[in-house]
C-alpha positions in Angstrom: 134.4 104.8 129.8 134.7 103.9 133.4 136.4 100.6 134.3 135.1 99.4 137.6 135.8 96.1 139.3 132.7 94.0 139.7 131.8 92.0 142.9 133.3 88.5 143.1 129.7 87.2 142.7 130.3 87.4 138.9 133.1 84.9 139.1 131.3 82.4 141.4 128.2 82.6 139.2 130.3 81.9 136.1 131.8 78.8 137.8 128.4 77.4 138.8 127.1 75.1 137.7 128.6 74.7 134.2 132.2 74.0 135.0 132.5 72.8 138.7 130.4 69.7 138.0 133.0 68.6 135.4 136.0 69.0 137.6 137.7 66.3 139.7 138.4 67.1 143.4 142.1 67.6 142.8 141.4 69.8 139.8 139.1 71.9 141.9 141.8 72.2 144.6 144.4 73.3 142.0 142.0 75.8 140.4 141.3 77.4 143.8 145.0 77.6 144.7 145.8 79.2 141.4 142.9 81.7 141.8 144.1 82.6 145.3 147.8 83.0 144.4 147.7 84.6 140.9 145.9 87.7 139.6 143.6 85.8 137.3 140.0 86.3 136.3 140.0 90.0 137.2 137.2 91.0 134.8 136.1 94.6 135.2 132.9 96.1 134.1 132.9 99.0 131.6 130.4 101.7 131.9 130.0 104.3 129.1 129.7 108.0 130.2 126.2 109.4 129.8 125.4 112.9 128.6 122.2 114.8 129.2 121.6 117.0 126.2 118.8 119.6 126.4 116.5 120.3 123.4 118.3 121.9 120.5 121.7 121.8 122.3 124.9 120.2 121.2 127.4 118.0 123.0 130.8 117.1 121.5 133.6 114.6 122.5 137.1 114.7 121.2 140.0 112.2 120.6 143.4 112.4 118.9 144.6 109.9 116.2 147.7 109.2 114.2 147.7 108.5 110.5 146.8 104.9 109.7 144.9 104.2 112.9 141.2 103.3 112.8 138.5 105.1 114.7 135.0 103.8 115.7 132.4 106.4 116.7 129.7 105.0 118.9 126.5 106.5 120.2 123.3 105.2 121.8 120.3 107.4 122.9 119.0 105.8 126.1 116.1 108.0 127.0 114.5 111.3 126.4 111.4 113.6 126.7 110.0 113.2 123.3 111.6 111.6 120.2 114.9 109.7 120.7 116.5 111.5 117.7 119.4 113.8 117.1 121.7 115.1 114.4 125.2 113.7 114.4 128.4 115.3 113.0 131.7 113.4 112.8 134.6 115.5 111.6 138.3 116.1 111.7 141.1 116.7 111.9 139.9 119.8 113.6 143.3 120.5 115.2 146.9 119.5 114.7 148.4 116.4 116.2 151.1 118.6 117.6 148.6 119.8 120.2 148.5 117.7 123.3 151.1 115.1 122.2 151.7 112.3 124.7 154.9 112.7 126.6 157.2 109.7 126.1 159.8 108.9 128.8 162.3 106.0 128.2 160.3 104.8 125.3 157.1 104.5 127.3 154.0 106.7 127.1 153.0 108.7 130.2 149.8 110.4 131.2 151.3 113.8 130.5 150.7 115.8 127.3 152.6 118.7 125.8 152.2 121.2 122.9 155.8 122.3 122.8 156.1 121.7 119.1 153.3 124.1 118.2 154.6 127.5 116.9 152.5 130.7 116.7 152.7 130.5 112.9 150.8 127.2 113.2 147.7 128.9 114.7 145.0 131.0 113.2 146.0 134.1 115.2 149.8 134.1 115.2 150.0 137.6 116.6 148.0 136.7 119.6 150.2 133.8 120.6 153.4 135.5 119.6 152.7 138.3 122.0 151.4 136.0 124.7 153.4 132.8 124.6 152.0 131.8 128.0 148.6 131.4 126.4 149.8 128.6 124.2 148.3 125.9 126.4 146.6 122.7 125.1 143.2 124.1 126.0 143.6 127.5 124.3 145.2 125.9 121.2 142.4 123.4 120.8 139.8 126.1 121.3 141.5 128.3 118.7 141.4 125.4 116.2 137.8 124.6 117.0 136.6 128.2 116.6 138.2 128.4 113.2 137.2 125.0 111.9 134.4 126.4 109.6 137.0 128.6 108.0 139.2 125.6 107.4 136.3 123.7 105.8 135.6 126.7 103.4 139.2 126.7 102.3 139.4 123.0 101.7 135.9 122.2 100.6 136.9 120.9 97.2 139.5 118.4 98.2 138.3 116.6 101.4 139.4 113.2 100.1 142.9 114.3 99.2 143.6 115.9 102.6 142.0 113.1 104.5 139.3 115.3 106.0 136.2 113.6 107.5 133.0 115.7 107.4 130.3 113.1 107.9 126.8 114.0 109.1 123.5 112.2 109.5 120.3 112.1 111.5 119.6 109.1 113.8 116.3 108.1 115.4 116.1 105.4 118.1 112.4 106.1 118.7 111.2 103.1 116.9 114.1 100.7 117.5 113.3 97.2 118.6 111.8 94.0 117.3 108.2 94.4 118.5 105.5 94.7 115.9 104.7 98.4 116.5 108.4 99.4 116.1 108.8 97.4 112.9 105.6 98.9 111.5 106.7 102.4 112.4 110.1 101.9 110.7 108.4 100.5 107.6 106.0 103.5 107.4 108.9 105.9 107.7 110.8 104.1 105.0 107.7 104.2 102.7 107.4 107.9 103.4 111.0 108.5 102.4 110.4 106.5 99.2 107.3 108.5 98.4 109.2 111.8 98.9 111.9 110.6 96.6 109.4 109.5 93.9 107.7 112.9 94.2 111.0 114.7 93.7 111.8 112.5 90.7 108.3 113.2 89.2 108.7 117.0 89.6 112.1 116.9 88.0 110.7 115.1 84.9 107.6 117.4 84.7 109.1 120.8 85.5 112.5 120.4 83.7 111.4 118.1 80.8 114.0 115.5 81.7 114.0 111.8 80.7 114.1 109.3 83.6 117.8 108.7 83.4 118.6 112.4 83.5 116.2 112.9 86.4 117.9 110.0 88.2 121.3 111.6 87.8 120.1 114.9 89.1 118.4 113.2 92.0 121.6 111.4 92.8 123.6 114.6 92.9 121.0 116.1 95.2 121.1 113.1 97.5 124.8 113.4 97.9 124.4 116.7 99.8 121.3 115.6 101.7 121.5 114.5 105.3 121.3 110.7 105.7 118.6 109.3 107.9 119.5 106.3 110.1 116.8 104.2 111.7 118.5 101.5 113.9 116.4 98.3 113.9 118.1 97.0 117.1 118.2 98.5 120.6 121.9 98.7 120.6 124.6 101.4 120.1 125.2 102.6 116.6 128.8 102.5 115.3 130.5 104.2 112.4 134.1 103.3 111.6 136.7 105.1 109.5 140.4 104.7 108.8 142.3 107.9 109.7 144.3 109.4 106.9 145.2 112.8 108.4 146.7 112.9 111.9 145.1 115.2 114.5 142.1 115.7 116.7 138.6 114.4 115.7 135.3 115.0 117.3 131.7 113.7 117.3 128.9 116.2 118.0 125.3 115.4 118.8 122.5 118.0 118.5 119.4 116.8 120.3 115.9 117.3 118.8 114.4 116.9 122.3 115.9 116.4 125.8 117.8 113.1 125.5 120.2 111.0 127.5 123.1 109.7 125.4 126.0 107.3 125.7 128.8 108.1 123.2 132.4 107.2 122.8 135.3 107.2 120.3 137.5 104.1 120.2 141.0 103.9 118.9 142.4 100.8 117.2 145.9 101.6 118.7 144.5 101.4 122.2 142.3 98.3 121.8 144.3 95.9 119.7 143.0 96.7 116.2 139.7 96.0 114.3 137.3 93.1 114.8 137.0 91.7 111.3 133.7 90.1 112.1 132.0 93.4 112.8 134.3 95.8 111.0 134.6 98.0 114.0 137.4 98.6 116.6 137.4 96.1 119.4 135.2 97.1 122.3 136.6 97.6 125.9 134.9 94.3 126.9 136.7 92.5 124.1 140.0 94.0 125.1 139.5 93.0 128.8 138.8 89.4 127.6 141.9 89.3 125.5 144.0 90.6 128.4 142.6 88.0 130.7 143.4 85.3 128.2 147.0 86.5 128.0 147.2 86.4 131.8 146.0 82.8 131.8 148.4 81.8 129.1 151.3 83.2 131.1 150.8 80.7 134.0 153.9 78.9 133.2 155.9 82.2 133.2 154.5 83.0 136.6 155.5 79.6 137.8 159.1 80.1 136.7 159.2 83.5 138.3 157.8 82.0 141.5 160.7 79.6 141.6 163.2 82.5 141.7 161.4 84.0 144.7 162.5 82.2 147.9 159.1 82.6 149.7 157.2 81.6 146.7 159.6 78.7 146.1 159.0 77.3 149.5 155.2 77.6 149.0 155.5 75.9 145.7 157.5 73.0 147.2 154.9 72.6 149.9 152.2 72.6 147.3 154.1 70.0 145.2 154.5 67.8 148.3 150.8 68.0 149.2 149.7 67.3 145.7 152.4 64.6 144.9 151.0 61.8 142.8 147.7 63.6 142.5 148.2 66.3 139.9 150.0 65.7 136.6 151.0 68.1 133.9 148.0 67.2 131.8 145.8 68.1 134.8 147.4 71.6 134.9 146.8 72.0 131.1 143.2 70.9 131.5 142.7 73.3 134.3 144.3 76.2 132.3 142.0 75.3 129.3 139.0 75.3 131.6 140.0 78.6 133.1 140.1 80.0 129.6 136.6 78.7 128.9 135.4 80.3 132.1 137.0 83.6 131.2 135.2 83.5 127.8 132.0 82.6 129.5 132.3 85.6 131.9 133.0 87.9 129.0 129.9 86.7 127.1 127.8 87.0 130.3 128.9 90.6 130.7 128.1 91.4 127.1 124.7 89.9 127.5 124.0 91.8 130.7 125.1 95.0 129.0 122.7 94.4 126.1 119.8 93.5 128.5 120.5 96.7 130.5 120.3 98.8 127.4 117.0 97.2 126.4 115.6 97.7 129.9 116.6 101.3 129.9 115.0 101.8 126.5 111.8 100.1 127.5 111.6 102.1 130.7 111.9 105.3 128.6 109.2 104.1 126.2 106.9 103.2 129.1 107.4 106.5 130.8 106.8 108.4 127.6 103.6 106.4 127.0 102.5 107.1 130.5 103.0 110.8 130.0 101.1 110.8 126.8 98.2 108.9 128.4 98.3 111.3 131.4 98.1 114.3 129.1 95.4 112.8 127.0 93.4 112.0 130.1 93.7 115.5 131.4 92.7 117.0 128.0 89.7 114.6 127.8 88.6 115.4 131.4 88.8 119.2 130.8 86.9 118.9 127.5 84.2 116.8 129.3 83.8 119.3 132.0 83.6 122.2 129.5 81.0 120.4 127.4 79.0 119.4 130.5 79.1 122.9 131.9 78.0 124.3 128.5 75.2 121.8 128.4 74.1 122.6 131.9 74.3 126.4 131.2 72.2 125.9 127.9 69.5 123.8 129.6 69.3 126.3 132.5 68.9 129.2 130.2 66.2 127.3 128.2 64.3 126.5 131.4 64.4 130.1 132.5 63.2 131.4 129.1 60.0 129.3 129.0 57.0 129.4 131.3 55.5 126.2 130.1 57.0 124.2 133.0 56.0 126.8 135.6 52.3 126.8 134.7 
């Protein structure tokens, strides 16, 4: 995701008119001074990376996890030329956690990664890397593991749970997402069709194999366990799937498009975003994490004030401020201002989340309108061509009939 600083208009809009009208003049002055002298209310907008996936093509994203961490896999199909549907595979660990380890210097993580702990014996082709140690780069080691992932699945197909292997796949369709009547009716019809197909399979099992209903239900359950799940989101919002990681290593989410689609997808790590939101059951979003960081900065105002006292220039400024505001601002005023700033920060976060949801719905509606326009355009062209052909045939038939008779010429 891209973290980009928004214009200051977001802050001024959040302050007006809900909070400013409640503030006294000296509280407003203190708030403005605090905003100008401390790095507060620096909300940043988060934009998910978008991927254009052509028809029948696949796009994958990767992320590494440690054992015990929680992963949330998120995807949202924004637009497409046709149905907004795709097959989704979430699997791992496809590669060892030794590949691309984060370099730690003086107890702090850096932006550098290393694969120094990987030995040729750890790879699928030890001879290749033993004879060419220079090829043991992060990219080549990851590619070697990815290419041999099917072999790994075949070897461990019977004990996925014991080894902590994730191999989850489903088919998702955003074509009929939304709360309008047409979308709800389409989802209901698809659900009824799935139910009819299931009833037909149950009936065939009973008739062809002479099973009683309970035995047929057991066989049907076993068949369903290997069948691809169909997901029909009812809201125009990203779909999230969360899993606690048991085996450390690299995980991936792959999307195979049924038609040309535009997709937003991301993998969130609980270690990077402060854990799991117990209300949703998913890892905190980047917007939630930004809001939490902002609250922490607001709560540290007193620490910033103490540090400012130690700085000579800041100390002089603070003395001048105290002199100017003597007998005007008390401690309870500062506490009230801090509390109000926290409310403003929460308001800004909610506004950004609402704006993001509105933008997603607008993009979805634009795609629906464009697809409907294309259907109407194609239908109009077909109808026009048929009309011209029928008219031409009629003119040709009447012309030949007139030429074949002499009754009108007499």
